[in-house]
Structures are given as C-alpha cells and as structure tokens.
C-alpha positions as CSV (number, residue, x, y, z in Angstrom):
1,X,118.5,172.2,83.5
2,X,118.8,176.0,83.3
3,X,120.6,175.8,80.0
4,X,117.8,173.6,78.6
5,X,115.1,176.2,79.7
6,X,117.0,179.2,78.3
7,X,117.7,177.6,75.0
8,X,113.9,177.0,74.6
9,X,113.1,180.7,75.6
10,X,111.3,179.6,78.8
11,X,111.6,180.9,82.3
12,X,112.1,178.5,85.1
13,X,109.1,177.9,87.2
14,X,109.6,179.4,90.7
15,X,106.4,177.8,92.1
16,X,104.4,181.1,92.2
17,X,102.4,180.3,89.1
18,X,100.7,177.1,88.1
19,X,102.6,175.7,85.2
20,X,100.6,173.5,82.8
21,X,102.2,170.1,82.2
22,X,103.6,169.6,78.8
23,X,101.4,167.5,76.5
24,X,102.4,163.9,76.2
25,X,103.7,162.7,72.9
26,X,101.7,160.0,71.3
27,X,103.3,156.6,71.1
28,X,104.0,155.2,67.7
29,X,101.4,152.7,66.8
30,X,102.2,150.3,63.9
31,X,98.5,149.6,63.4
32,X,97.8,153.2,62.6
33,X,100.2,153.2,59.6
34,X,98.3,153.1,56.3
35,X,98.9,150.0,54.2
36,X,98.4,150.6,50.5
37,X,96.8,148.0,48.3
38,X,98.1,147.0,44.9
39,X,95.8,147.8,42.0
40,X,95.7,145.9,38.7
41,X,96.1,149.2,36.7
42,X,99.6,149.6,38.2
43,X,100.8,147.0,35.6
44,X,100.2,149.6,32.9
45,X,102.9,151.7,34.6
46,X,105.3,148.7,34.5
47,X,104.9,147.5,38.1
48,X,103.7,144.1,39.4
49,X,102.9,143.0,43.0
50,X,105.4,141.1,45.2
51,X,104.5,138.2,47.5
52,X,105.7,140.0,50.6
53,X,103.6,141.3,53.5
54,X,102.7,144.1,53.2
55,X,102.7,143.9,49.4
56,X,105.3,146.1,47.5
57,X,105.5,147.2,43.9
58,X,108.2,145.7,41.6
59,X,109.3,147.0,38.2
60,X,108.9,144.2,35.6
61,X,111.6,145.8,33.5
62,X,114.5,146.2,36.0
63,X,113.3,144.4,39.1
64,X,113.5,147.5,41.4
65,X,111.1,147.3,44.4
66,X,109.2,150.3,45.7
67,X,108.2,150.2,49.4
68,X,104.5,150.0,50.3
69,X,104.5,153.6,51.3
70,X,105.8,154.6,47.9
71,X,103.3,152.5,46.0
72,X,101.7,155.6,44.3
73,X,101.0,156.2,40.6
74,X,103.1,159.4,40.7
75,X,106.2,157.5,42.0
76,X,105.7,154.7,39.4
77,X,105.3,157.2,36.6
78,X,108.5,159.0,37.6
79,X,110.4,155.7,37.7
80,X,109.1,154.7,34.3
81,X,109.9,158.1,32.7
82,X,113.3,158.5,34.2
83,X,114.7,155.0,34.1
84,X,112.8,153.5,31.1
85,X,111.8,156.5,29.0
86,X,111.6,154.4,25.8
87,X,108.7,152.3,27.3
88,X,106.5,155.3,28.3
89,X,103.0,154.9,26.7
90,X,103.4,151.2,25.9
91,X,100.1,149.1,26.1
92,X,99.4,146.9,29.1
93,X,99.9,143.8,26.9
94,X,103.5,144.7,26.6
95,X,104.0,144.9,30.3
96,X,102.1,141.6,30.8
97,X,104.6,139.9,28.5
98,X,107.5,141.5,30.4
99,X,106.0,140.3,33.7
100,X,105.8,136.7,32.4
101,X,109.4,136.8,31.2
102,X,110.6,138.4,34.5
103,X,108.8,135.6,36.5
104,X,110.3,132.9,34.3
105,X,113.8,134.3,34.7
106,X,113.3,134.4,38.5
107,X,112.3,130.7,38.5
108,X,115.4,129.8,36.4
109,X,117.7,131.7,38.8
110,X,116.1,130.0,41.8
111,X,116.4,126.6,40.2
112,X,120.1,127.1,39.5
113,X,120.8,128.6,43.0
114,X,118.9,125.8,44.8
115,X,120.5,122.5,45.9
116,X,118.8,119.2,45.3
117,X,117.9,117.2,48.4
118,X,120.3,114.3,47.5
119,X,123.2,116.8,46.9
120,X,122.4,118.5,50.3
121,X,122.3,115.1,52.1
122,X,125.6,114.1,50.5
123,X,127.1,117.4,51.6
124,X,126.1,116.7,55.2
125,X,127.4,113.2,55.0
126,X,130.8,114.3,53.7
127,X,131.0,117.1,56.3
128,X,130.3,114.5,59.0
129,X,133.1,112.2,57.8
130,X,135.5,115.1,57.6
131,X,134.9,116.1,61.2
132,X,134.8,112.5,62.4
133,X,138.3,111.9,61.0
134,X,139.6,115.2,62.4
135,X,140.6,116.5,58.9
136,X,140.8,120.1,57.6
137,X,137.6,121.4,56.1
138,X,139.3,122.1,52.8
139,X,140.0,118.5,52.2
140,X,136.4,117.9,50.9
141,X,136.8,120.5,48.1
142,X,140.5,119.8,47.3
143,X,140.6,116.0,47.5
144,X,137.3,114.2,48.3
145,X,135.1,115.7,45.6
146,X,137.8,115.7,42.8
147,X,138.5,112.0,43.7
148,X,134.8,111.1,43.5
149,X,134.5,112.8,40.1
150,X,137.6,111.1,38.7
151,X,136.4,107.7,40.0
152,X,132.9,108.2,38.5
153,X,134.4,109.2,35.1
154,X,136.5,106.0,35.1
155,X,134.0,103.6,36.6
156,X,130.7,104.9,35.3
157,X,130.1,107.9,32.9
158,X,130.5,111.6,32.5
159,X,126.8,112.2,33.5
160,X,127.4,110.7,36.9
161,X,130.6,112.7,37.4
162,X,128.7,115.9,36.4
163,X,126.0,115.1,39.0
164,X,128.6,114.7,41.7
165,X,130.0,118.2,41.0
166,X,126.7,119.7,42.2
167,X,127.5,118.6,45.8
168,X,128.4,121.8,47.8
169,X,131.6,121.1,49.7
170,X,133.4,124.5,49.9
171,X,135.3,125.3,53.0
172,X,132.6,127.6,54.4
173,X,129.9,125.2,53.5
174,X,131.6,122.3,55.3
175,X,132.0,124.6,58.4
176,X,128.3,125.4,58.4
177,X,127.3,121.7,57.9
178,X,129.6,120.7,60.8
179,X,128.0,123.4,63.0
180,X,124.5,122.1,62.2
181,X,125.5,118.5,62.9
182,X,127.2,119.3,66.2
183,X,124.2,121.4,67.3
184,X,121.9,118.4,66.6
185,X,124.1,116.1,68.6
186,X,124.1,118.4,71.6
187,X,120.4,119.0,71.3
188,X,119.8,115.2,71.5
189,X,121.8,115.1,74.7
190,X,120.0,118.0,76.2
191,X,116.6,116.5,75.3
192,X,117.5,113.3,77.1
193,X,118.8,115.1,80.2
194,X,115.6,117.1,80.4
195,X,113.7,113.8,80.2
196,X,115.5,112.0,83.0
197,X,116.4,115.0,85.1
198,X,119.5,113.3,86.5
199,X,123.1,113.6,85.2
200,X,126.8,113.6,86.3
201,X,129.6,115.8,84.9
202,X,133.2,115.2,84.1
203,X,135.3,118.3,83.2
204,X,138.9,119.4,82.7
205,X,140.7,122.5,81.4
206,X,143.6,122.8,79.1
207,X,145.1,125.2,76.6
208,X,145.1,124.6,72.8
209,X,147.9,125.3,70.4
210,X,147.0,129.0,70.2
211,X,147.3,129.4,74.0
212,X,143.5,129.7,74.4
213,X,141.9,128.0,77.5
214,X,139.4,125.3,76.6
215,X,137.0,123.7,79.1
216,X,135.8,120.3,78.0
217,X,132.7,119.0,79.8
218,X,131.3,115.4,79.4
219,X,127.9,114.5,80.7
220,X,126.6,111.0,81.8
221,X,122.9,110.4,81.8
222,X,120.5,107.5,81.4
223,X,118.1,106.7,78.6
224,X,115.5,104.0,78.4
225,X,118.0,101.1,78.2
226,X,121.4,102.1,79.6
227,X,123.7,104.8,80.8
228,X,125.1,107.1,78.1
229,X,128.0,109.5,78.1
230,X,128.7,112.2,75.6
231,X,130.6,115.5,75.3
232,X,128.5,118.5,76.2
233,X,130.6,121.4,75.0
234,X,134.2,122.6,74.6
235,X,134.4,126.4,75.0
236,X,136.1,129.0,77.1
237,X,132.8,130.1,78.6
238,X,131.0,129.9,81.9
239,X,129.3,126.6,82.3
240,X,126.2,128.3,83.8
241,X,125.6,130.2,80.6
242,X,125.4,126.9,78.6
243,X,123.1,125.4,81.1
244,X,120.8,128.5,81.1
245,X,120.6,128.5,77.3
246,X,119.9,124.8,77.2
247,X,117.3,124.8,80.0
248,X,119.3,122.5,82.3
249,X,118.9,122.8,86.0
250,X,121.8,122.4,88.5
251,X,119.4,120.6,90.8
252,X,119.6,117.6,88.4
253,X,123.4,117.3,88.9
254,X,124.5,114.4,91.1
255,X,128.3,114.8,90.9
256,X,131.3,116.5,89.3
257,X,134.5,114.6,88.5
258,X,137.7,116.6,87.8
259,X,141.4,116.7,88.7
260,X,142.6,118.4,91.9
261,X,143.3,121.8,90.4
262,X,142.5,124.6,92.8
263,X,140.6,126.5,90.2
264,X,138.1,123.7,90.0
265,X,138.1,122.4,93.6
266,X,138.5,125.6,95.7
267,X,136.2,125.9,98.7
268,X,135.7,129.6,98.4
269,X,136.4,130.7,94.9
270,X,136.7,127.5,92.9
271,X,134.2,126.0,90.5
272,X,132.9,123.5,93.0
273,X,132.2,126.3,95.5
274,X,130.1,128.1,92.9
275,X,128.3,124.9,91.9
276,X,127.5,124.1,95.6
277,X,125.8,127.4,95.9
278,X,123.5,126.3,93.1
279,X,123.1,122.8,94.4
280,X,124.6,121.9,97.9
281,X,124.0,118.2,97.3
282,X,126.5,117.9,94.4
283,X,129.3,115.5,95.2
284,X,132.9,116.2,94.0
285,X,135.0,113.3,92.9
286,X,138.8,113.5,92.4
287,X,139.8,111.5,89.3
288,X,141.0,108.1,90.5
289,X,143.6,107.8,87.8
290,X,145.0,111.2,88.7
291,X,145.2,110.2,92.4
292,X,147.1,107.0,91.4
293,X,149.6,109.1,89.4
294,X,150.1,111.4,92.4
295,X,150.7,108.4,94.7
296,X,153.5,107.1,92.5
297,X,155.6,110.3,92.6
298,X,157.3,109.5,95.9
299,X,159.9,106.8,96.2
300,X,163.1,106.2,98.3
301,X,166.4,107.9,97.4
302,X,168.1,104.9,95.8
303,X,165.2,104.1,93.4
304,X,164.7,107.8,92.6
305,X,168.4,108.1,91.8
306,X,168.2,105.0,89.6
307,X,165.3,106.3,87.7
308,X,167.0,109.7,87.1
309,X,170.2,108.0,85.9
310,X,168.1,105.7,83.5
311,X,166.5,108.8,82.0
312,X,169.9,110.5,81.5
313,X,171.2,107.3,79.7
314,X,168.2,107.4,77.4
315,X,168.6,111.1,76.7
316,X,172.3,110.6,76.0
317,X,171.4,108.2,73.2
318,X,168.0,109.2,72.0
319,X,168.2,113.0,72.2
320,X,171.3,113.2,70.0
321,X,170.6,112.3,66.3
322,X,174.0,110.9,65.6
323,X,174.0,108.7,68.7
324,X,170.5,107.6,67.9
325,X,171.5,106.5,64.4
326,X,174.6,104.7,65.5
327,X,172.7,102.9,68.3
328,X,170.1,101.8,65.7
329,X,172.9,100.3,63.5
330,X,174.4,98.5,66.5
331,X,171.0,97.0,67.4
332,X,170.6,95.8,63.8
333,X,174.0,94.2,63.8
334,X,173.3,92.4,67.0
335,X,169.8,91.2,65.8
336,X,168.0,92.9,68.7
337,X,164.2,92.8,68.9
338,X,164.1,96.6,69.3
339,X,166.2,99.2,67.7
340,X,165.2,102.4,69.5
341,X,164.9,103.6,73.1
342,X,161.8,105.5,74.2
343,X,162.0,109.1,75.5
344,X,160.5,109.8,79.0
345,X,157.5,112.1,79.2
346,X,156.5,113.1,82.7
347,X,152.9,114.0,81.9
348,X,152.1,110.7,80.2
349,X,150.7,108.1,82.6
350,X,152.4,105.1,81.1
351,X,155.8,106.6,80.2
352,X,157.9,105.3,83.1
353,X,156.9,101.7,82.7
354,X,157.5,101.7,78.9
355,X,160.9,103.4,79.0
356,X,162.3,101.3,81.8
357,X,161.2,98.0,80.2
358,X,162.7,99.0,76.9
359,X,166.0,100.1,78.6
360,X,166.2,96.8,80.5
361,X,165.6,94.8,77.4
362,X,168.4,96.6,75.5
363,X,170.7,96.9,78.5
364,X,173.5,94.9,76.8
365,X,173.3,96.9,73.6
366,X,173.2,100.1,75.6
367,X,176.3,99.0,77.7
368,X,178.2,98.2,74.5
369,X,177.3,101.5,72.9
370,X,178.3,103.5,76.0
371,X,181.7,101.7,76.1
372,X,182.3,102.7,72.5
373,X,181.4,106.3,73.3
374,X,183.6,106.2,76.4
375,X,180.7,107.5,78.5
376,X,180.7,107.4,82.3
377,X,177.2,105.9,82.2
378,X,178.7,102.6,81.1
379,X,179.7,101.9,84.7
380,X,176.1,101.8,85.7
381,X,175.4,98.6,83.8
382,X,178.4,97.0,85.4
383,X,176.9,97.5,88.8
384,X,174.6,94.5,89.7
385,X,172.8,96.4,92.4
386,X,171.9,99.2,90.0
387,X,170.7,96.7,87.3
388,X,168.6,95.0,90.0
389,X,167.0,98.2,90.9
390,X,166.4,98.9,87.2
391,X,164.7,95.5,86.8
392,X,162.5,96.1,89.9
393,X,161.5,99.5,88.6
394,X,160.6,98.0,85.2
395,X,158.5,95.3,87.0
396,X,156.6,97.6,89.4
397,X,155.9,100.3,86.9
398,X,154.7,97.6,84.5
399,X,152.2,96.4,87.0
400,X,151.1,100.0,87.7
401,X,150.7,100.5,84.0
402,X,148.4,97.5,83.9
403,X,146.3,99.0,86.7
404,X,146.2,102.3,84.9
405,X,145.1,100.7,81.6
406,X,142.4,98.7,83.4
407,X,140.9,101.9,84.8
408,X,140.9,103.7,81.4
409,X,138.0,103.3,79.0
410,X,134.4,104.3,78.4
411,X,131.5,103.8,80.8
412,X,133.6,103.3,83.9
413,X,132.0,104.2,87.2
414,X,133.4,105.0,90.6
415,X,132.4,101.6,92.2
416,X,134.2,99.5,89.6
417,X,137.3,101.7,89.7
418,X,137.4,101.6,93.5
419,X,137.2,97.8,93.3
420,X,140.2,97.6,91.0
421,X,142.2,99.9,93.2
422,X,141.3,97.9,96.3
423,X,142.5,94.7,94.6
424,X,145.8,96.3,93.6
425,X,146.4,97.5,97.2
426,X,145.8,93.9,98.4
427,X,148.2,92.5,95.8
428,X,150.7,95.1,97.0
429,X,150.4,93.8,100.5
430,X,150.9,90.2,99.2
431,X,154.1,91.2,97.3
432,X,155.3,93.0,100.4
433,X,155.0,89.8,102.4
434,X,156.9,87.9,99.8
435,X,159.8,90.4,99.8
436,X,159.9,90.4,103.6
437,X,160.9,86.7,103.2
438,X,163.7,87.7,100.7
439,X,161.7,86.4,97.7
440,X,161.4,88.3,94.5
441,X,159.4,85.7,92.6
442,X,156.5,88.2,92.3
443,X,158.7,90.4,90.1
444,X,159.5,88.3,87.0
445,X,162.0,90.6,85.4
446,X,164.1,90.9,88.5
447,X,163.7,87.2,89.4
448,X,165.0,86.1,86.0
449,X,167.9,88.5,86.1
450,X,168.9,87.3,89.6
451,X,168.8,83.7,88.3
452,X,170.8,84.4,85.2
453,X,173.4,86.4,87.0
454,X,173.5,83.8,89.9
455,X,172.9,86.5,92.6
456,X,172.6,84.6,95.9
457,X,172.4,87.5,98.3
458,X,169.3,89.7,97.6
459,X,169.1,91.3,101.0
460,X,170.2,94.7,99.8
461,X,167.7,94.9,96.9
462,X,164.9,93.4,99.1
463,X,165.4,96.1,101.7
464,X,165.1,98.7,99.0
465,X,162.0,97.1,97.6
466,X,160.4,96.6,101.0
467,X,160.9,100.3,101.8
468,X,159.4,101.3,98.4
469,X,156.4,99.0,98.6
470,X,155.6,100.1,102.1
471,X,155.7,103.8,101.1
472,X,153.7,103.1,98.0
473,X,151.0,101.3,100.0
474,X,150.8,104.1,102.5
475,X,150.5,106.7,99.7
476,X,147.7,104.8,98.0
477,X,145.8,104.3,101.3
478,X,146.1,108.1,102.0
479,X,144.7,108.9,98.5
480,X,142.0,106.3,98.8
481,X,140.9,106.2,102.4
482,X,137.4,105.0,101.7
483,X,138.7,101.8,100.1
484,X,140.4,100.5,103.2
485,X,137.3,101.3,105.4
486,X,135.7,98.2,103.9
487,X,132.4,100.0,103.2
488,X,130.1,97.2,102.0
489,X,126.9,99.2,101.8
490,X,126.9,99.4,98.0
491,X,127.8,95.8,97.2
492,X,124.2,95.0,96.5
493,X,124.3,97.5,93.6
494,X,127.1,95.6,91.8
495,X,125.5,92.2,92.5
496,X,122.2,91.9,94.3
497,X,122.3,88.1,94.1
498,X,125.2,87.5,96.4
499,X,124.4,85.6,99.6
500,X,123.9,87.8,102.7
501,X,124.2,91.0,100.6
502,X,121.2,92.4,102.4
503,X,122.9,92.3,105.8
504,X,125.2,95.2,105.0
505,X,123.1,97.1,102.5
506,X,122.4,100.0,104.7
507,X,118.8,100.3,103.3
508,X,115.6,100.9,105.2
509,X,113.4,97.9,106.2
510,X,111.0,98.3,103.4
511,X,113.8,98.6,100.7
512,X,115.6,95.6,102.3
513,X,112.5,93.5,101.9
514,X,112.3,94.6,98.3
515,X,115.9,93.7,97.8
516,X,115.3,90.2,99.3
517,X,112.4,89.7,96.9
518,X,114.5,90.8,94.0
519,X,117.5,88.6,95.0
520,X,115.1,85.6,95.2
521,X,113.8,86.0,91.7
522,X,115.5,83.3,89.5
523,X,114.4,85.0,86.3
524,X,116.0,88.3,87.2
525,X,119.2,86.5,88.3
526,X,119.4,84.9,84.8
527,X,118.8,88.3,83.2
528,X,121.5,89.9,85.4
529,X,124.1,87.5,83.9
530,X,123.4,88.6,80.4
531,X,123.3,92.4,80.7
532,X,125.5,95.1,82.3
533,X,124.8,96.3,85.8
534,X,123.3,99.6,84.6
535,X,121.1,97.9,82.1
536,X,119.8,95.5,84.7
537,X,118.8,98.3,87.1
538,X,117.1,100.2,84.4
539,X,115.1,97.1,83.3
540,X,113.8,96.5,86.8
541,X,112.9,100.2,87.4
542,X,109.2,99.6,86.7
543,X,109.0,96.9,89.5
544,X,111.6,98.2,91.9
545,X,111.7,101.9,91.3
546,X,113.3,103.1,94.6
547,X,116.1,100.5,94.4
548,X,116.7,101.3,90.8
549,X,117.0,105.1,91.5
550,X,119.5,104.5,94.4
551,X,121.5,102.1,92.2
552,X,121.6,104.6,89.3
553,X,122.6,107.5,91.5
554,X,125.7,105.4,92.5
555,X,126.5,104.1,89.0
556,X,126.0,107.5,87.2
557,X,129.0,109.5,88.6
558,X,132.2,109.4,86.6
559,X,135.3,107.8,88.3
560,X,138.0,109.5,86.2
561,X,138.6,112.3,83.6
562,X,139.7,109.8,81.0
563,X,137.2,111.1,78.4
564,X,138.5,114.6,78.8
565,X,142.1,113.4,78.3
566,X,141.1,111.6,75.2
567,X,139.3,114.7,73.9
568,X,142.4,116.9,74.5
569,X,144.4,114.4,72.4
570,X,141.8,114.7,69.7
571,X,141.8,118.5,70.0
572,X,145.6,118.6,69.3
573,X,144.9,116.8,66.0
574,X,142.1,119.1,65.0
575,X,143.5,122.5,66.0
576,X,147.1,122.6,64.8
577,X,149.6,125.4,64.3
578,X,148.3,125.6,60.7
579,X,144.7,125.8,61.9
580,X,145.2,127.9,65.0
581,X,142.3,130.2,64.4
582,X,139.7,127.4,64.2
583,X,136.9,127.3,66.7
584,X,137.4,123.7,67.8
585,X,134.1,123.0,69.5
586,X,131.9,121.7,66.6
587,X,134.6,119.5,65.1
588,X,135.5,118.1,68.5
589,X,131.9,117.2,69.4
590,X,131.5,115.2,66.2
591,X,135.0,113.6,66.5
592,X,134.5,112.2,70.1
593,X,130.7,111.6,70.1
594,X,129.1,108.2,69.4
595,X,125.7,109.7,68.8
596,X,124.5,109.5,65.2
597,X,123.2,112.9,63.8
598,X,119.5,113.1,62.8
599,X,120.0,114.1,59.1
600,X,116.3,114.1,58.4
601,X,115.7,116.7,61.1
602,X,118.6,118.8,59.9
603,X,117.4,118.7,56.3
604,X,113.9,119.5,57.3
605,X,115.1,122.9,58.7
606,X,116.9,123.5,55.3
607,X,113.8,122.5,53.3
608,X,113.2,126.0,51.8
609,X,116.6,125.8,50.2
610,X,116.1,122.4,48.7
611,X,114.7,121.6,45.3
612,X,113.3,118.2,44.6
C-alpha cells in the first residue's frame, strides 16, 4: 500500500486531516456511444452501406469494411486516395455501377457456397447410415459417394451423376452431421423424461481401446403407449453434469441397475452413496445376469479339475497353429460335423457351455490326435469317470447358457427376470431329486454316453453331481434371497386377472377394490391378452391411475446391464486401434439407439445455410 502511495506522490493519511474520497469512475454505458448514420453521398467516395447493426461502410471496389466509428468522410477519402488513387474524382454513376457488380458477385459466391436442401438432407441421411453401421467417417467420401456417381453414370446420365457430387460428405462434414443427429436423439429422450418425470437408469463402466474410461448410461422411461429404453450418454464425465445441463432432476429417478463394482455401489464413496444424497428413495439393483455368473464360479474339486484339464486340452490343440491345422485335417478325413475347437474366454458368459459341448462332440477326434502327438492328455479320454464328468459339465453349462440367453434382450424387467431365475432354481431342485435316486436322465448328454458305454454303476458320478447341484442351488439362493421368500405381493402387476390375486396384493382397501373391479372387467381381460404388460397398464392409466403408477414403478427398473454390455461390444467396433482418437459418444448413440432422428427439425436449424 505504501509503495502505491509513494509512486503516486501522495502521503499516507494518518487520520489527522479529512481526506476527500477519490471521485468514482463512470461506468461504461453502451447506450452513450454515438452511432453514425450512413449518408447517400458516401457512395461518391466509393463506400456503400452494409446490412449489419450498427451499419458499417464497405468499399465497393475492394470490399474492405470500415467500422461504424470510422464512418467519416475523411477516412473514406484517405482509403480511396491511398488504395484506389486511379478512381479519385470519378462520378457517382461509376461507383453505382461498381456497387451493382459487387452485389452481383456476392450473390454468385453465396449461391456457389450454399448447399441445396436436397443435398443437405442426403448428407444427413448418409451420415446416419455410416454411424448406424459403425463405419469410419471417411467411407462416405472414399466409397459411398464415388459408388453413387459411378452407378448414376451407368444407370442414368452424367447430369444425375454431377448432381450427386454436390452432396457434402467430407470427413469433418460427416462428423458434424453425426453430432447433430446424436444431439437430436438425446434431446428427444430428455423431452420425454421431463414430460413423465419418472425414469430408471442402467449404467456400467469400461475402458476403450485407448485406455480411456467410458461410462455408458441407459435410461428407461414411459411414453404415451409403452415403456422405452435408450442410451443417454457415453462419456468420461460426472453424471450430475449431464443431468444439470439437460434439466433432469434426481427426484424422478426410481432405480439404478449396475454390476457389483465397489466404485458404483460403495456405501460411503461410491456412486450410489452420492445418488442417495440427491434422492434417498433411489433403489439399487445388482444385475441379475451378473449375479448368476458369480454363482457359477464355485464347484467341487473334481469338477473344477475336469474343467481345467479340458481347457488345457483345448489350448494344446487350438493355441498352436500347426496343431490346429493338423487337427482340422484329421476332422475332415473322419467326416466330423465340426473341424475346430473353441477357445475358452473367462469374461464371456456363454463360453464354458460352448467349449465343453464342442470338446465332448469331438472327443474321439481329440483322443486320436492326442495319441498321434503322444500327449499325456490322451489318458484323460480313456478314463470313463473323467468323460462322464465332462459330459455332465457340458449338460449343466448348456442349461445355464439357456437361462442366461433367456434373460438377455431388450425391454426386460426385474419381475420377469426374477420369475425365470425362480423357475430355474425349482428345476435344479427337481434334477437334484432325480440324481439322488441315481438317475441321470435329466442330463441327456451324460445319459446317452452312459447307455452307449454300458456303464451300470453311476454312484461315483452321481455323488459328484449331487454335491455340485447342492452347492449351485445354495449359491443361487444366497444371491437371490428374495426369490425364495415367495413374495407374491406383485403378482397382480404381471397378471391382474388371476383368481385370488387380490388376497396377496399388499394394497390398501381402496386400491384392492379398484383391482377387483379391474379384474372383473371382461373387456380389459381380452385387451390384456393382446398387448404387453406395460402397454396394458399405460392404457388403463386414465381409469385406474393409482394402480397404473404402482405397476409402472415396478416395471420400469432394469433387471440387468445387458444393454451396456451390447454397447461395449459396439464401441469396440467403432473405436479401434486405427481410430483411437475418436470421441465415440455420438457414433455410439446412433448405433445402439432405435429412435429415428427428426431430420426436419435438424434441417430447420440449418436453414440459413440452405438454398432452395
């Protein structure tokens, strides 16, 4: 402070004298700035008026623009005498002619630079197809457009081919078009969420080929006729930022479905802990398919050893190119249905069942090949107990694969997936009872092998199967405790026309009476048979609003992260090692979304750039 006062030759105020306050600086007021008007006599100096606000002066000879504050005769005279000295003193008619020529040239330039409405729409259509098929953006300019031109020249005429060449499909243009289309799709979803004020989320995180973390979020919401689900975004950003920018409130969120990663489900620092601070009523669901996969990991020592040995046999043949080619020739000579084994992949849900079934089908070919190679693994296929365990593993994992496939797909809800898991556990108990009577008829592969090999004593393999089925049942029950509690309070949602469904509905007296009235309506019962459950409850919303809202709150939550897994597979096709710098979000939104873009709305925003 002292340095500031000394530098300004002022003494510091010691309080003994009254110092006058420094005068306040006047604030800048744009309204006080003088705006100059263009006068017609300025054309005699070679300057016309622009259409901007405020108006500026533009030279009709070279096109240079003078700012409004410089629109003075002295400045115009100086420009004319220094830049165009040969035109000093020319009559005003000369400059009028130059003004008309200058305006005509500007129109021609604008006409050439502008894009026709049809060409612009075609550009967006091509961009949409490129993103939908997960192709590189350069394919439009390098392949699609040249192919169209060639086909038009052959099938039609040169004029048509020339017209097609006006479609803008450069790499950067396709990228901008894809961004516009993706923004329109997301905007449609956000508009619908704001309209219904109720949604559920499904999210998962993974890394792309460049090692960058990507969070994929799907949203499920309702429209006027049914439940819809669509990708919301795929970015490495905070979800709250996207919600704030889109005007989406966390109070509207019913549930979040994810895998069991600690970063997502942590009670103190996880994503769910943060979401519950925003909305304590949000329900978290652990992906049902993921829980099923976790329950399968534990098995008894004999079966685990058999599985590991089977994988080693496959790797011995499949992972070595020479062995793989020789095994293929052997299968061809023997006329086998298959000629290749399948490699095991731990992260793939269906891998175990597929590799074990293929290995069992080719067991004779594999045994013969291992004998030729003098491999110690050949003794495994000479052991009937080992082959029996292999046949059982092929059977049980095949049934688990069937369960997994039945739970995959679009528009699956928690209620239907829980029903399928409950049915599988009951089937498991039935198979366990059969095995306890030393019967393996419920395992067709093992049963056929036992008959063909004339194995009379199945006690050893039955003991092994019994132990595994018991452990598998216990694991599934531990991961799905609510299923075995026989909670029937939501049965009326899946079918309100079942007899005595109201006795265990768990509804208030008033709502129970409404449910009885609904269940007695023959017209509604016929309608229920022709539509999906969600469509039915949305159709009766006007008459039974409270029942419909309760039903929709149960049908809306996701039951699995299947959509995220499908999107990660699509992302691996879009962002490859050759395109590792690509921002994948816009392409991925178009690739996995089933919402049609509103091209008319997009083109309306681009209207100033379009010539008709």
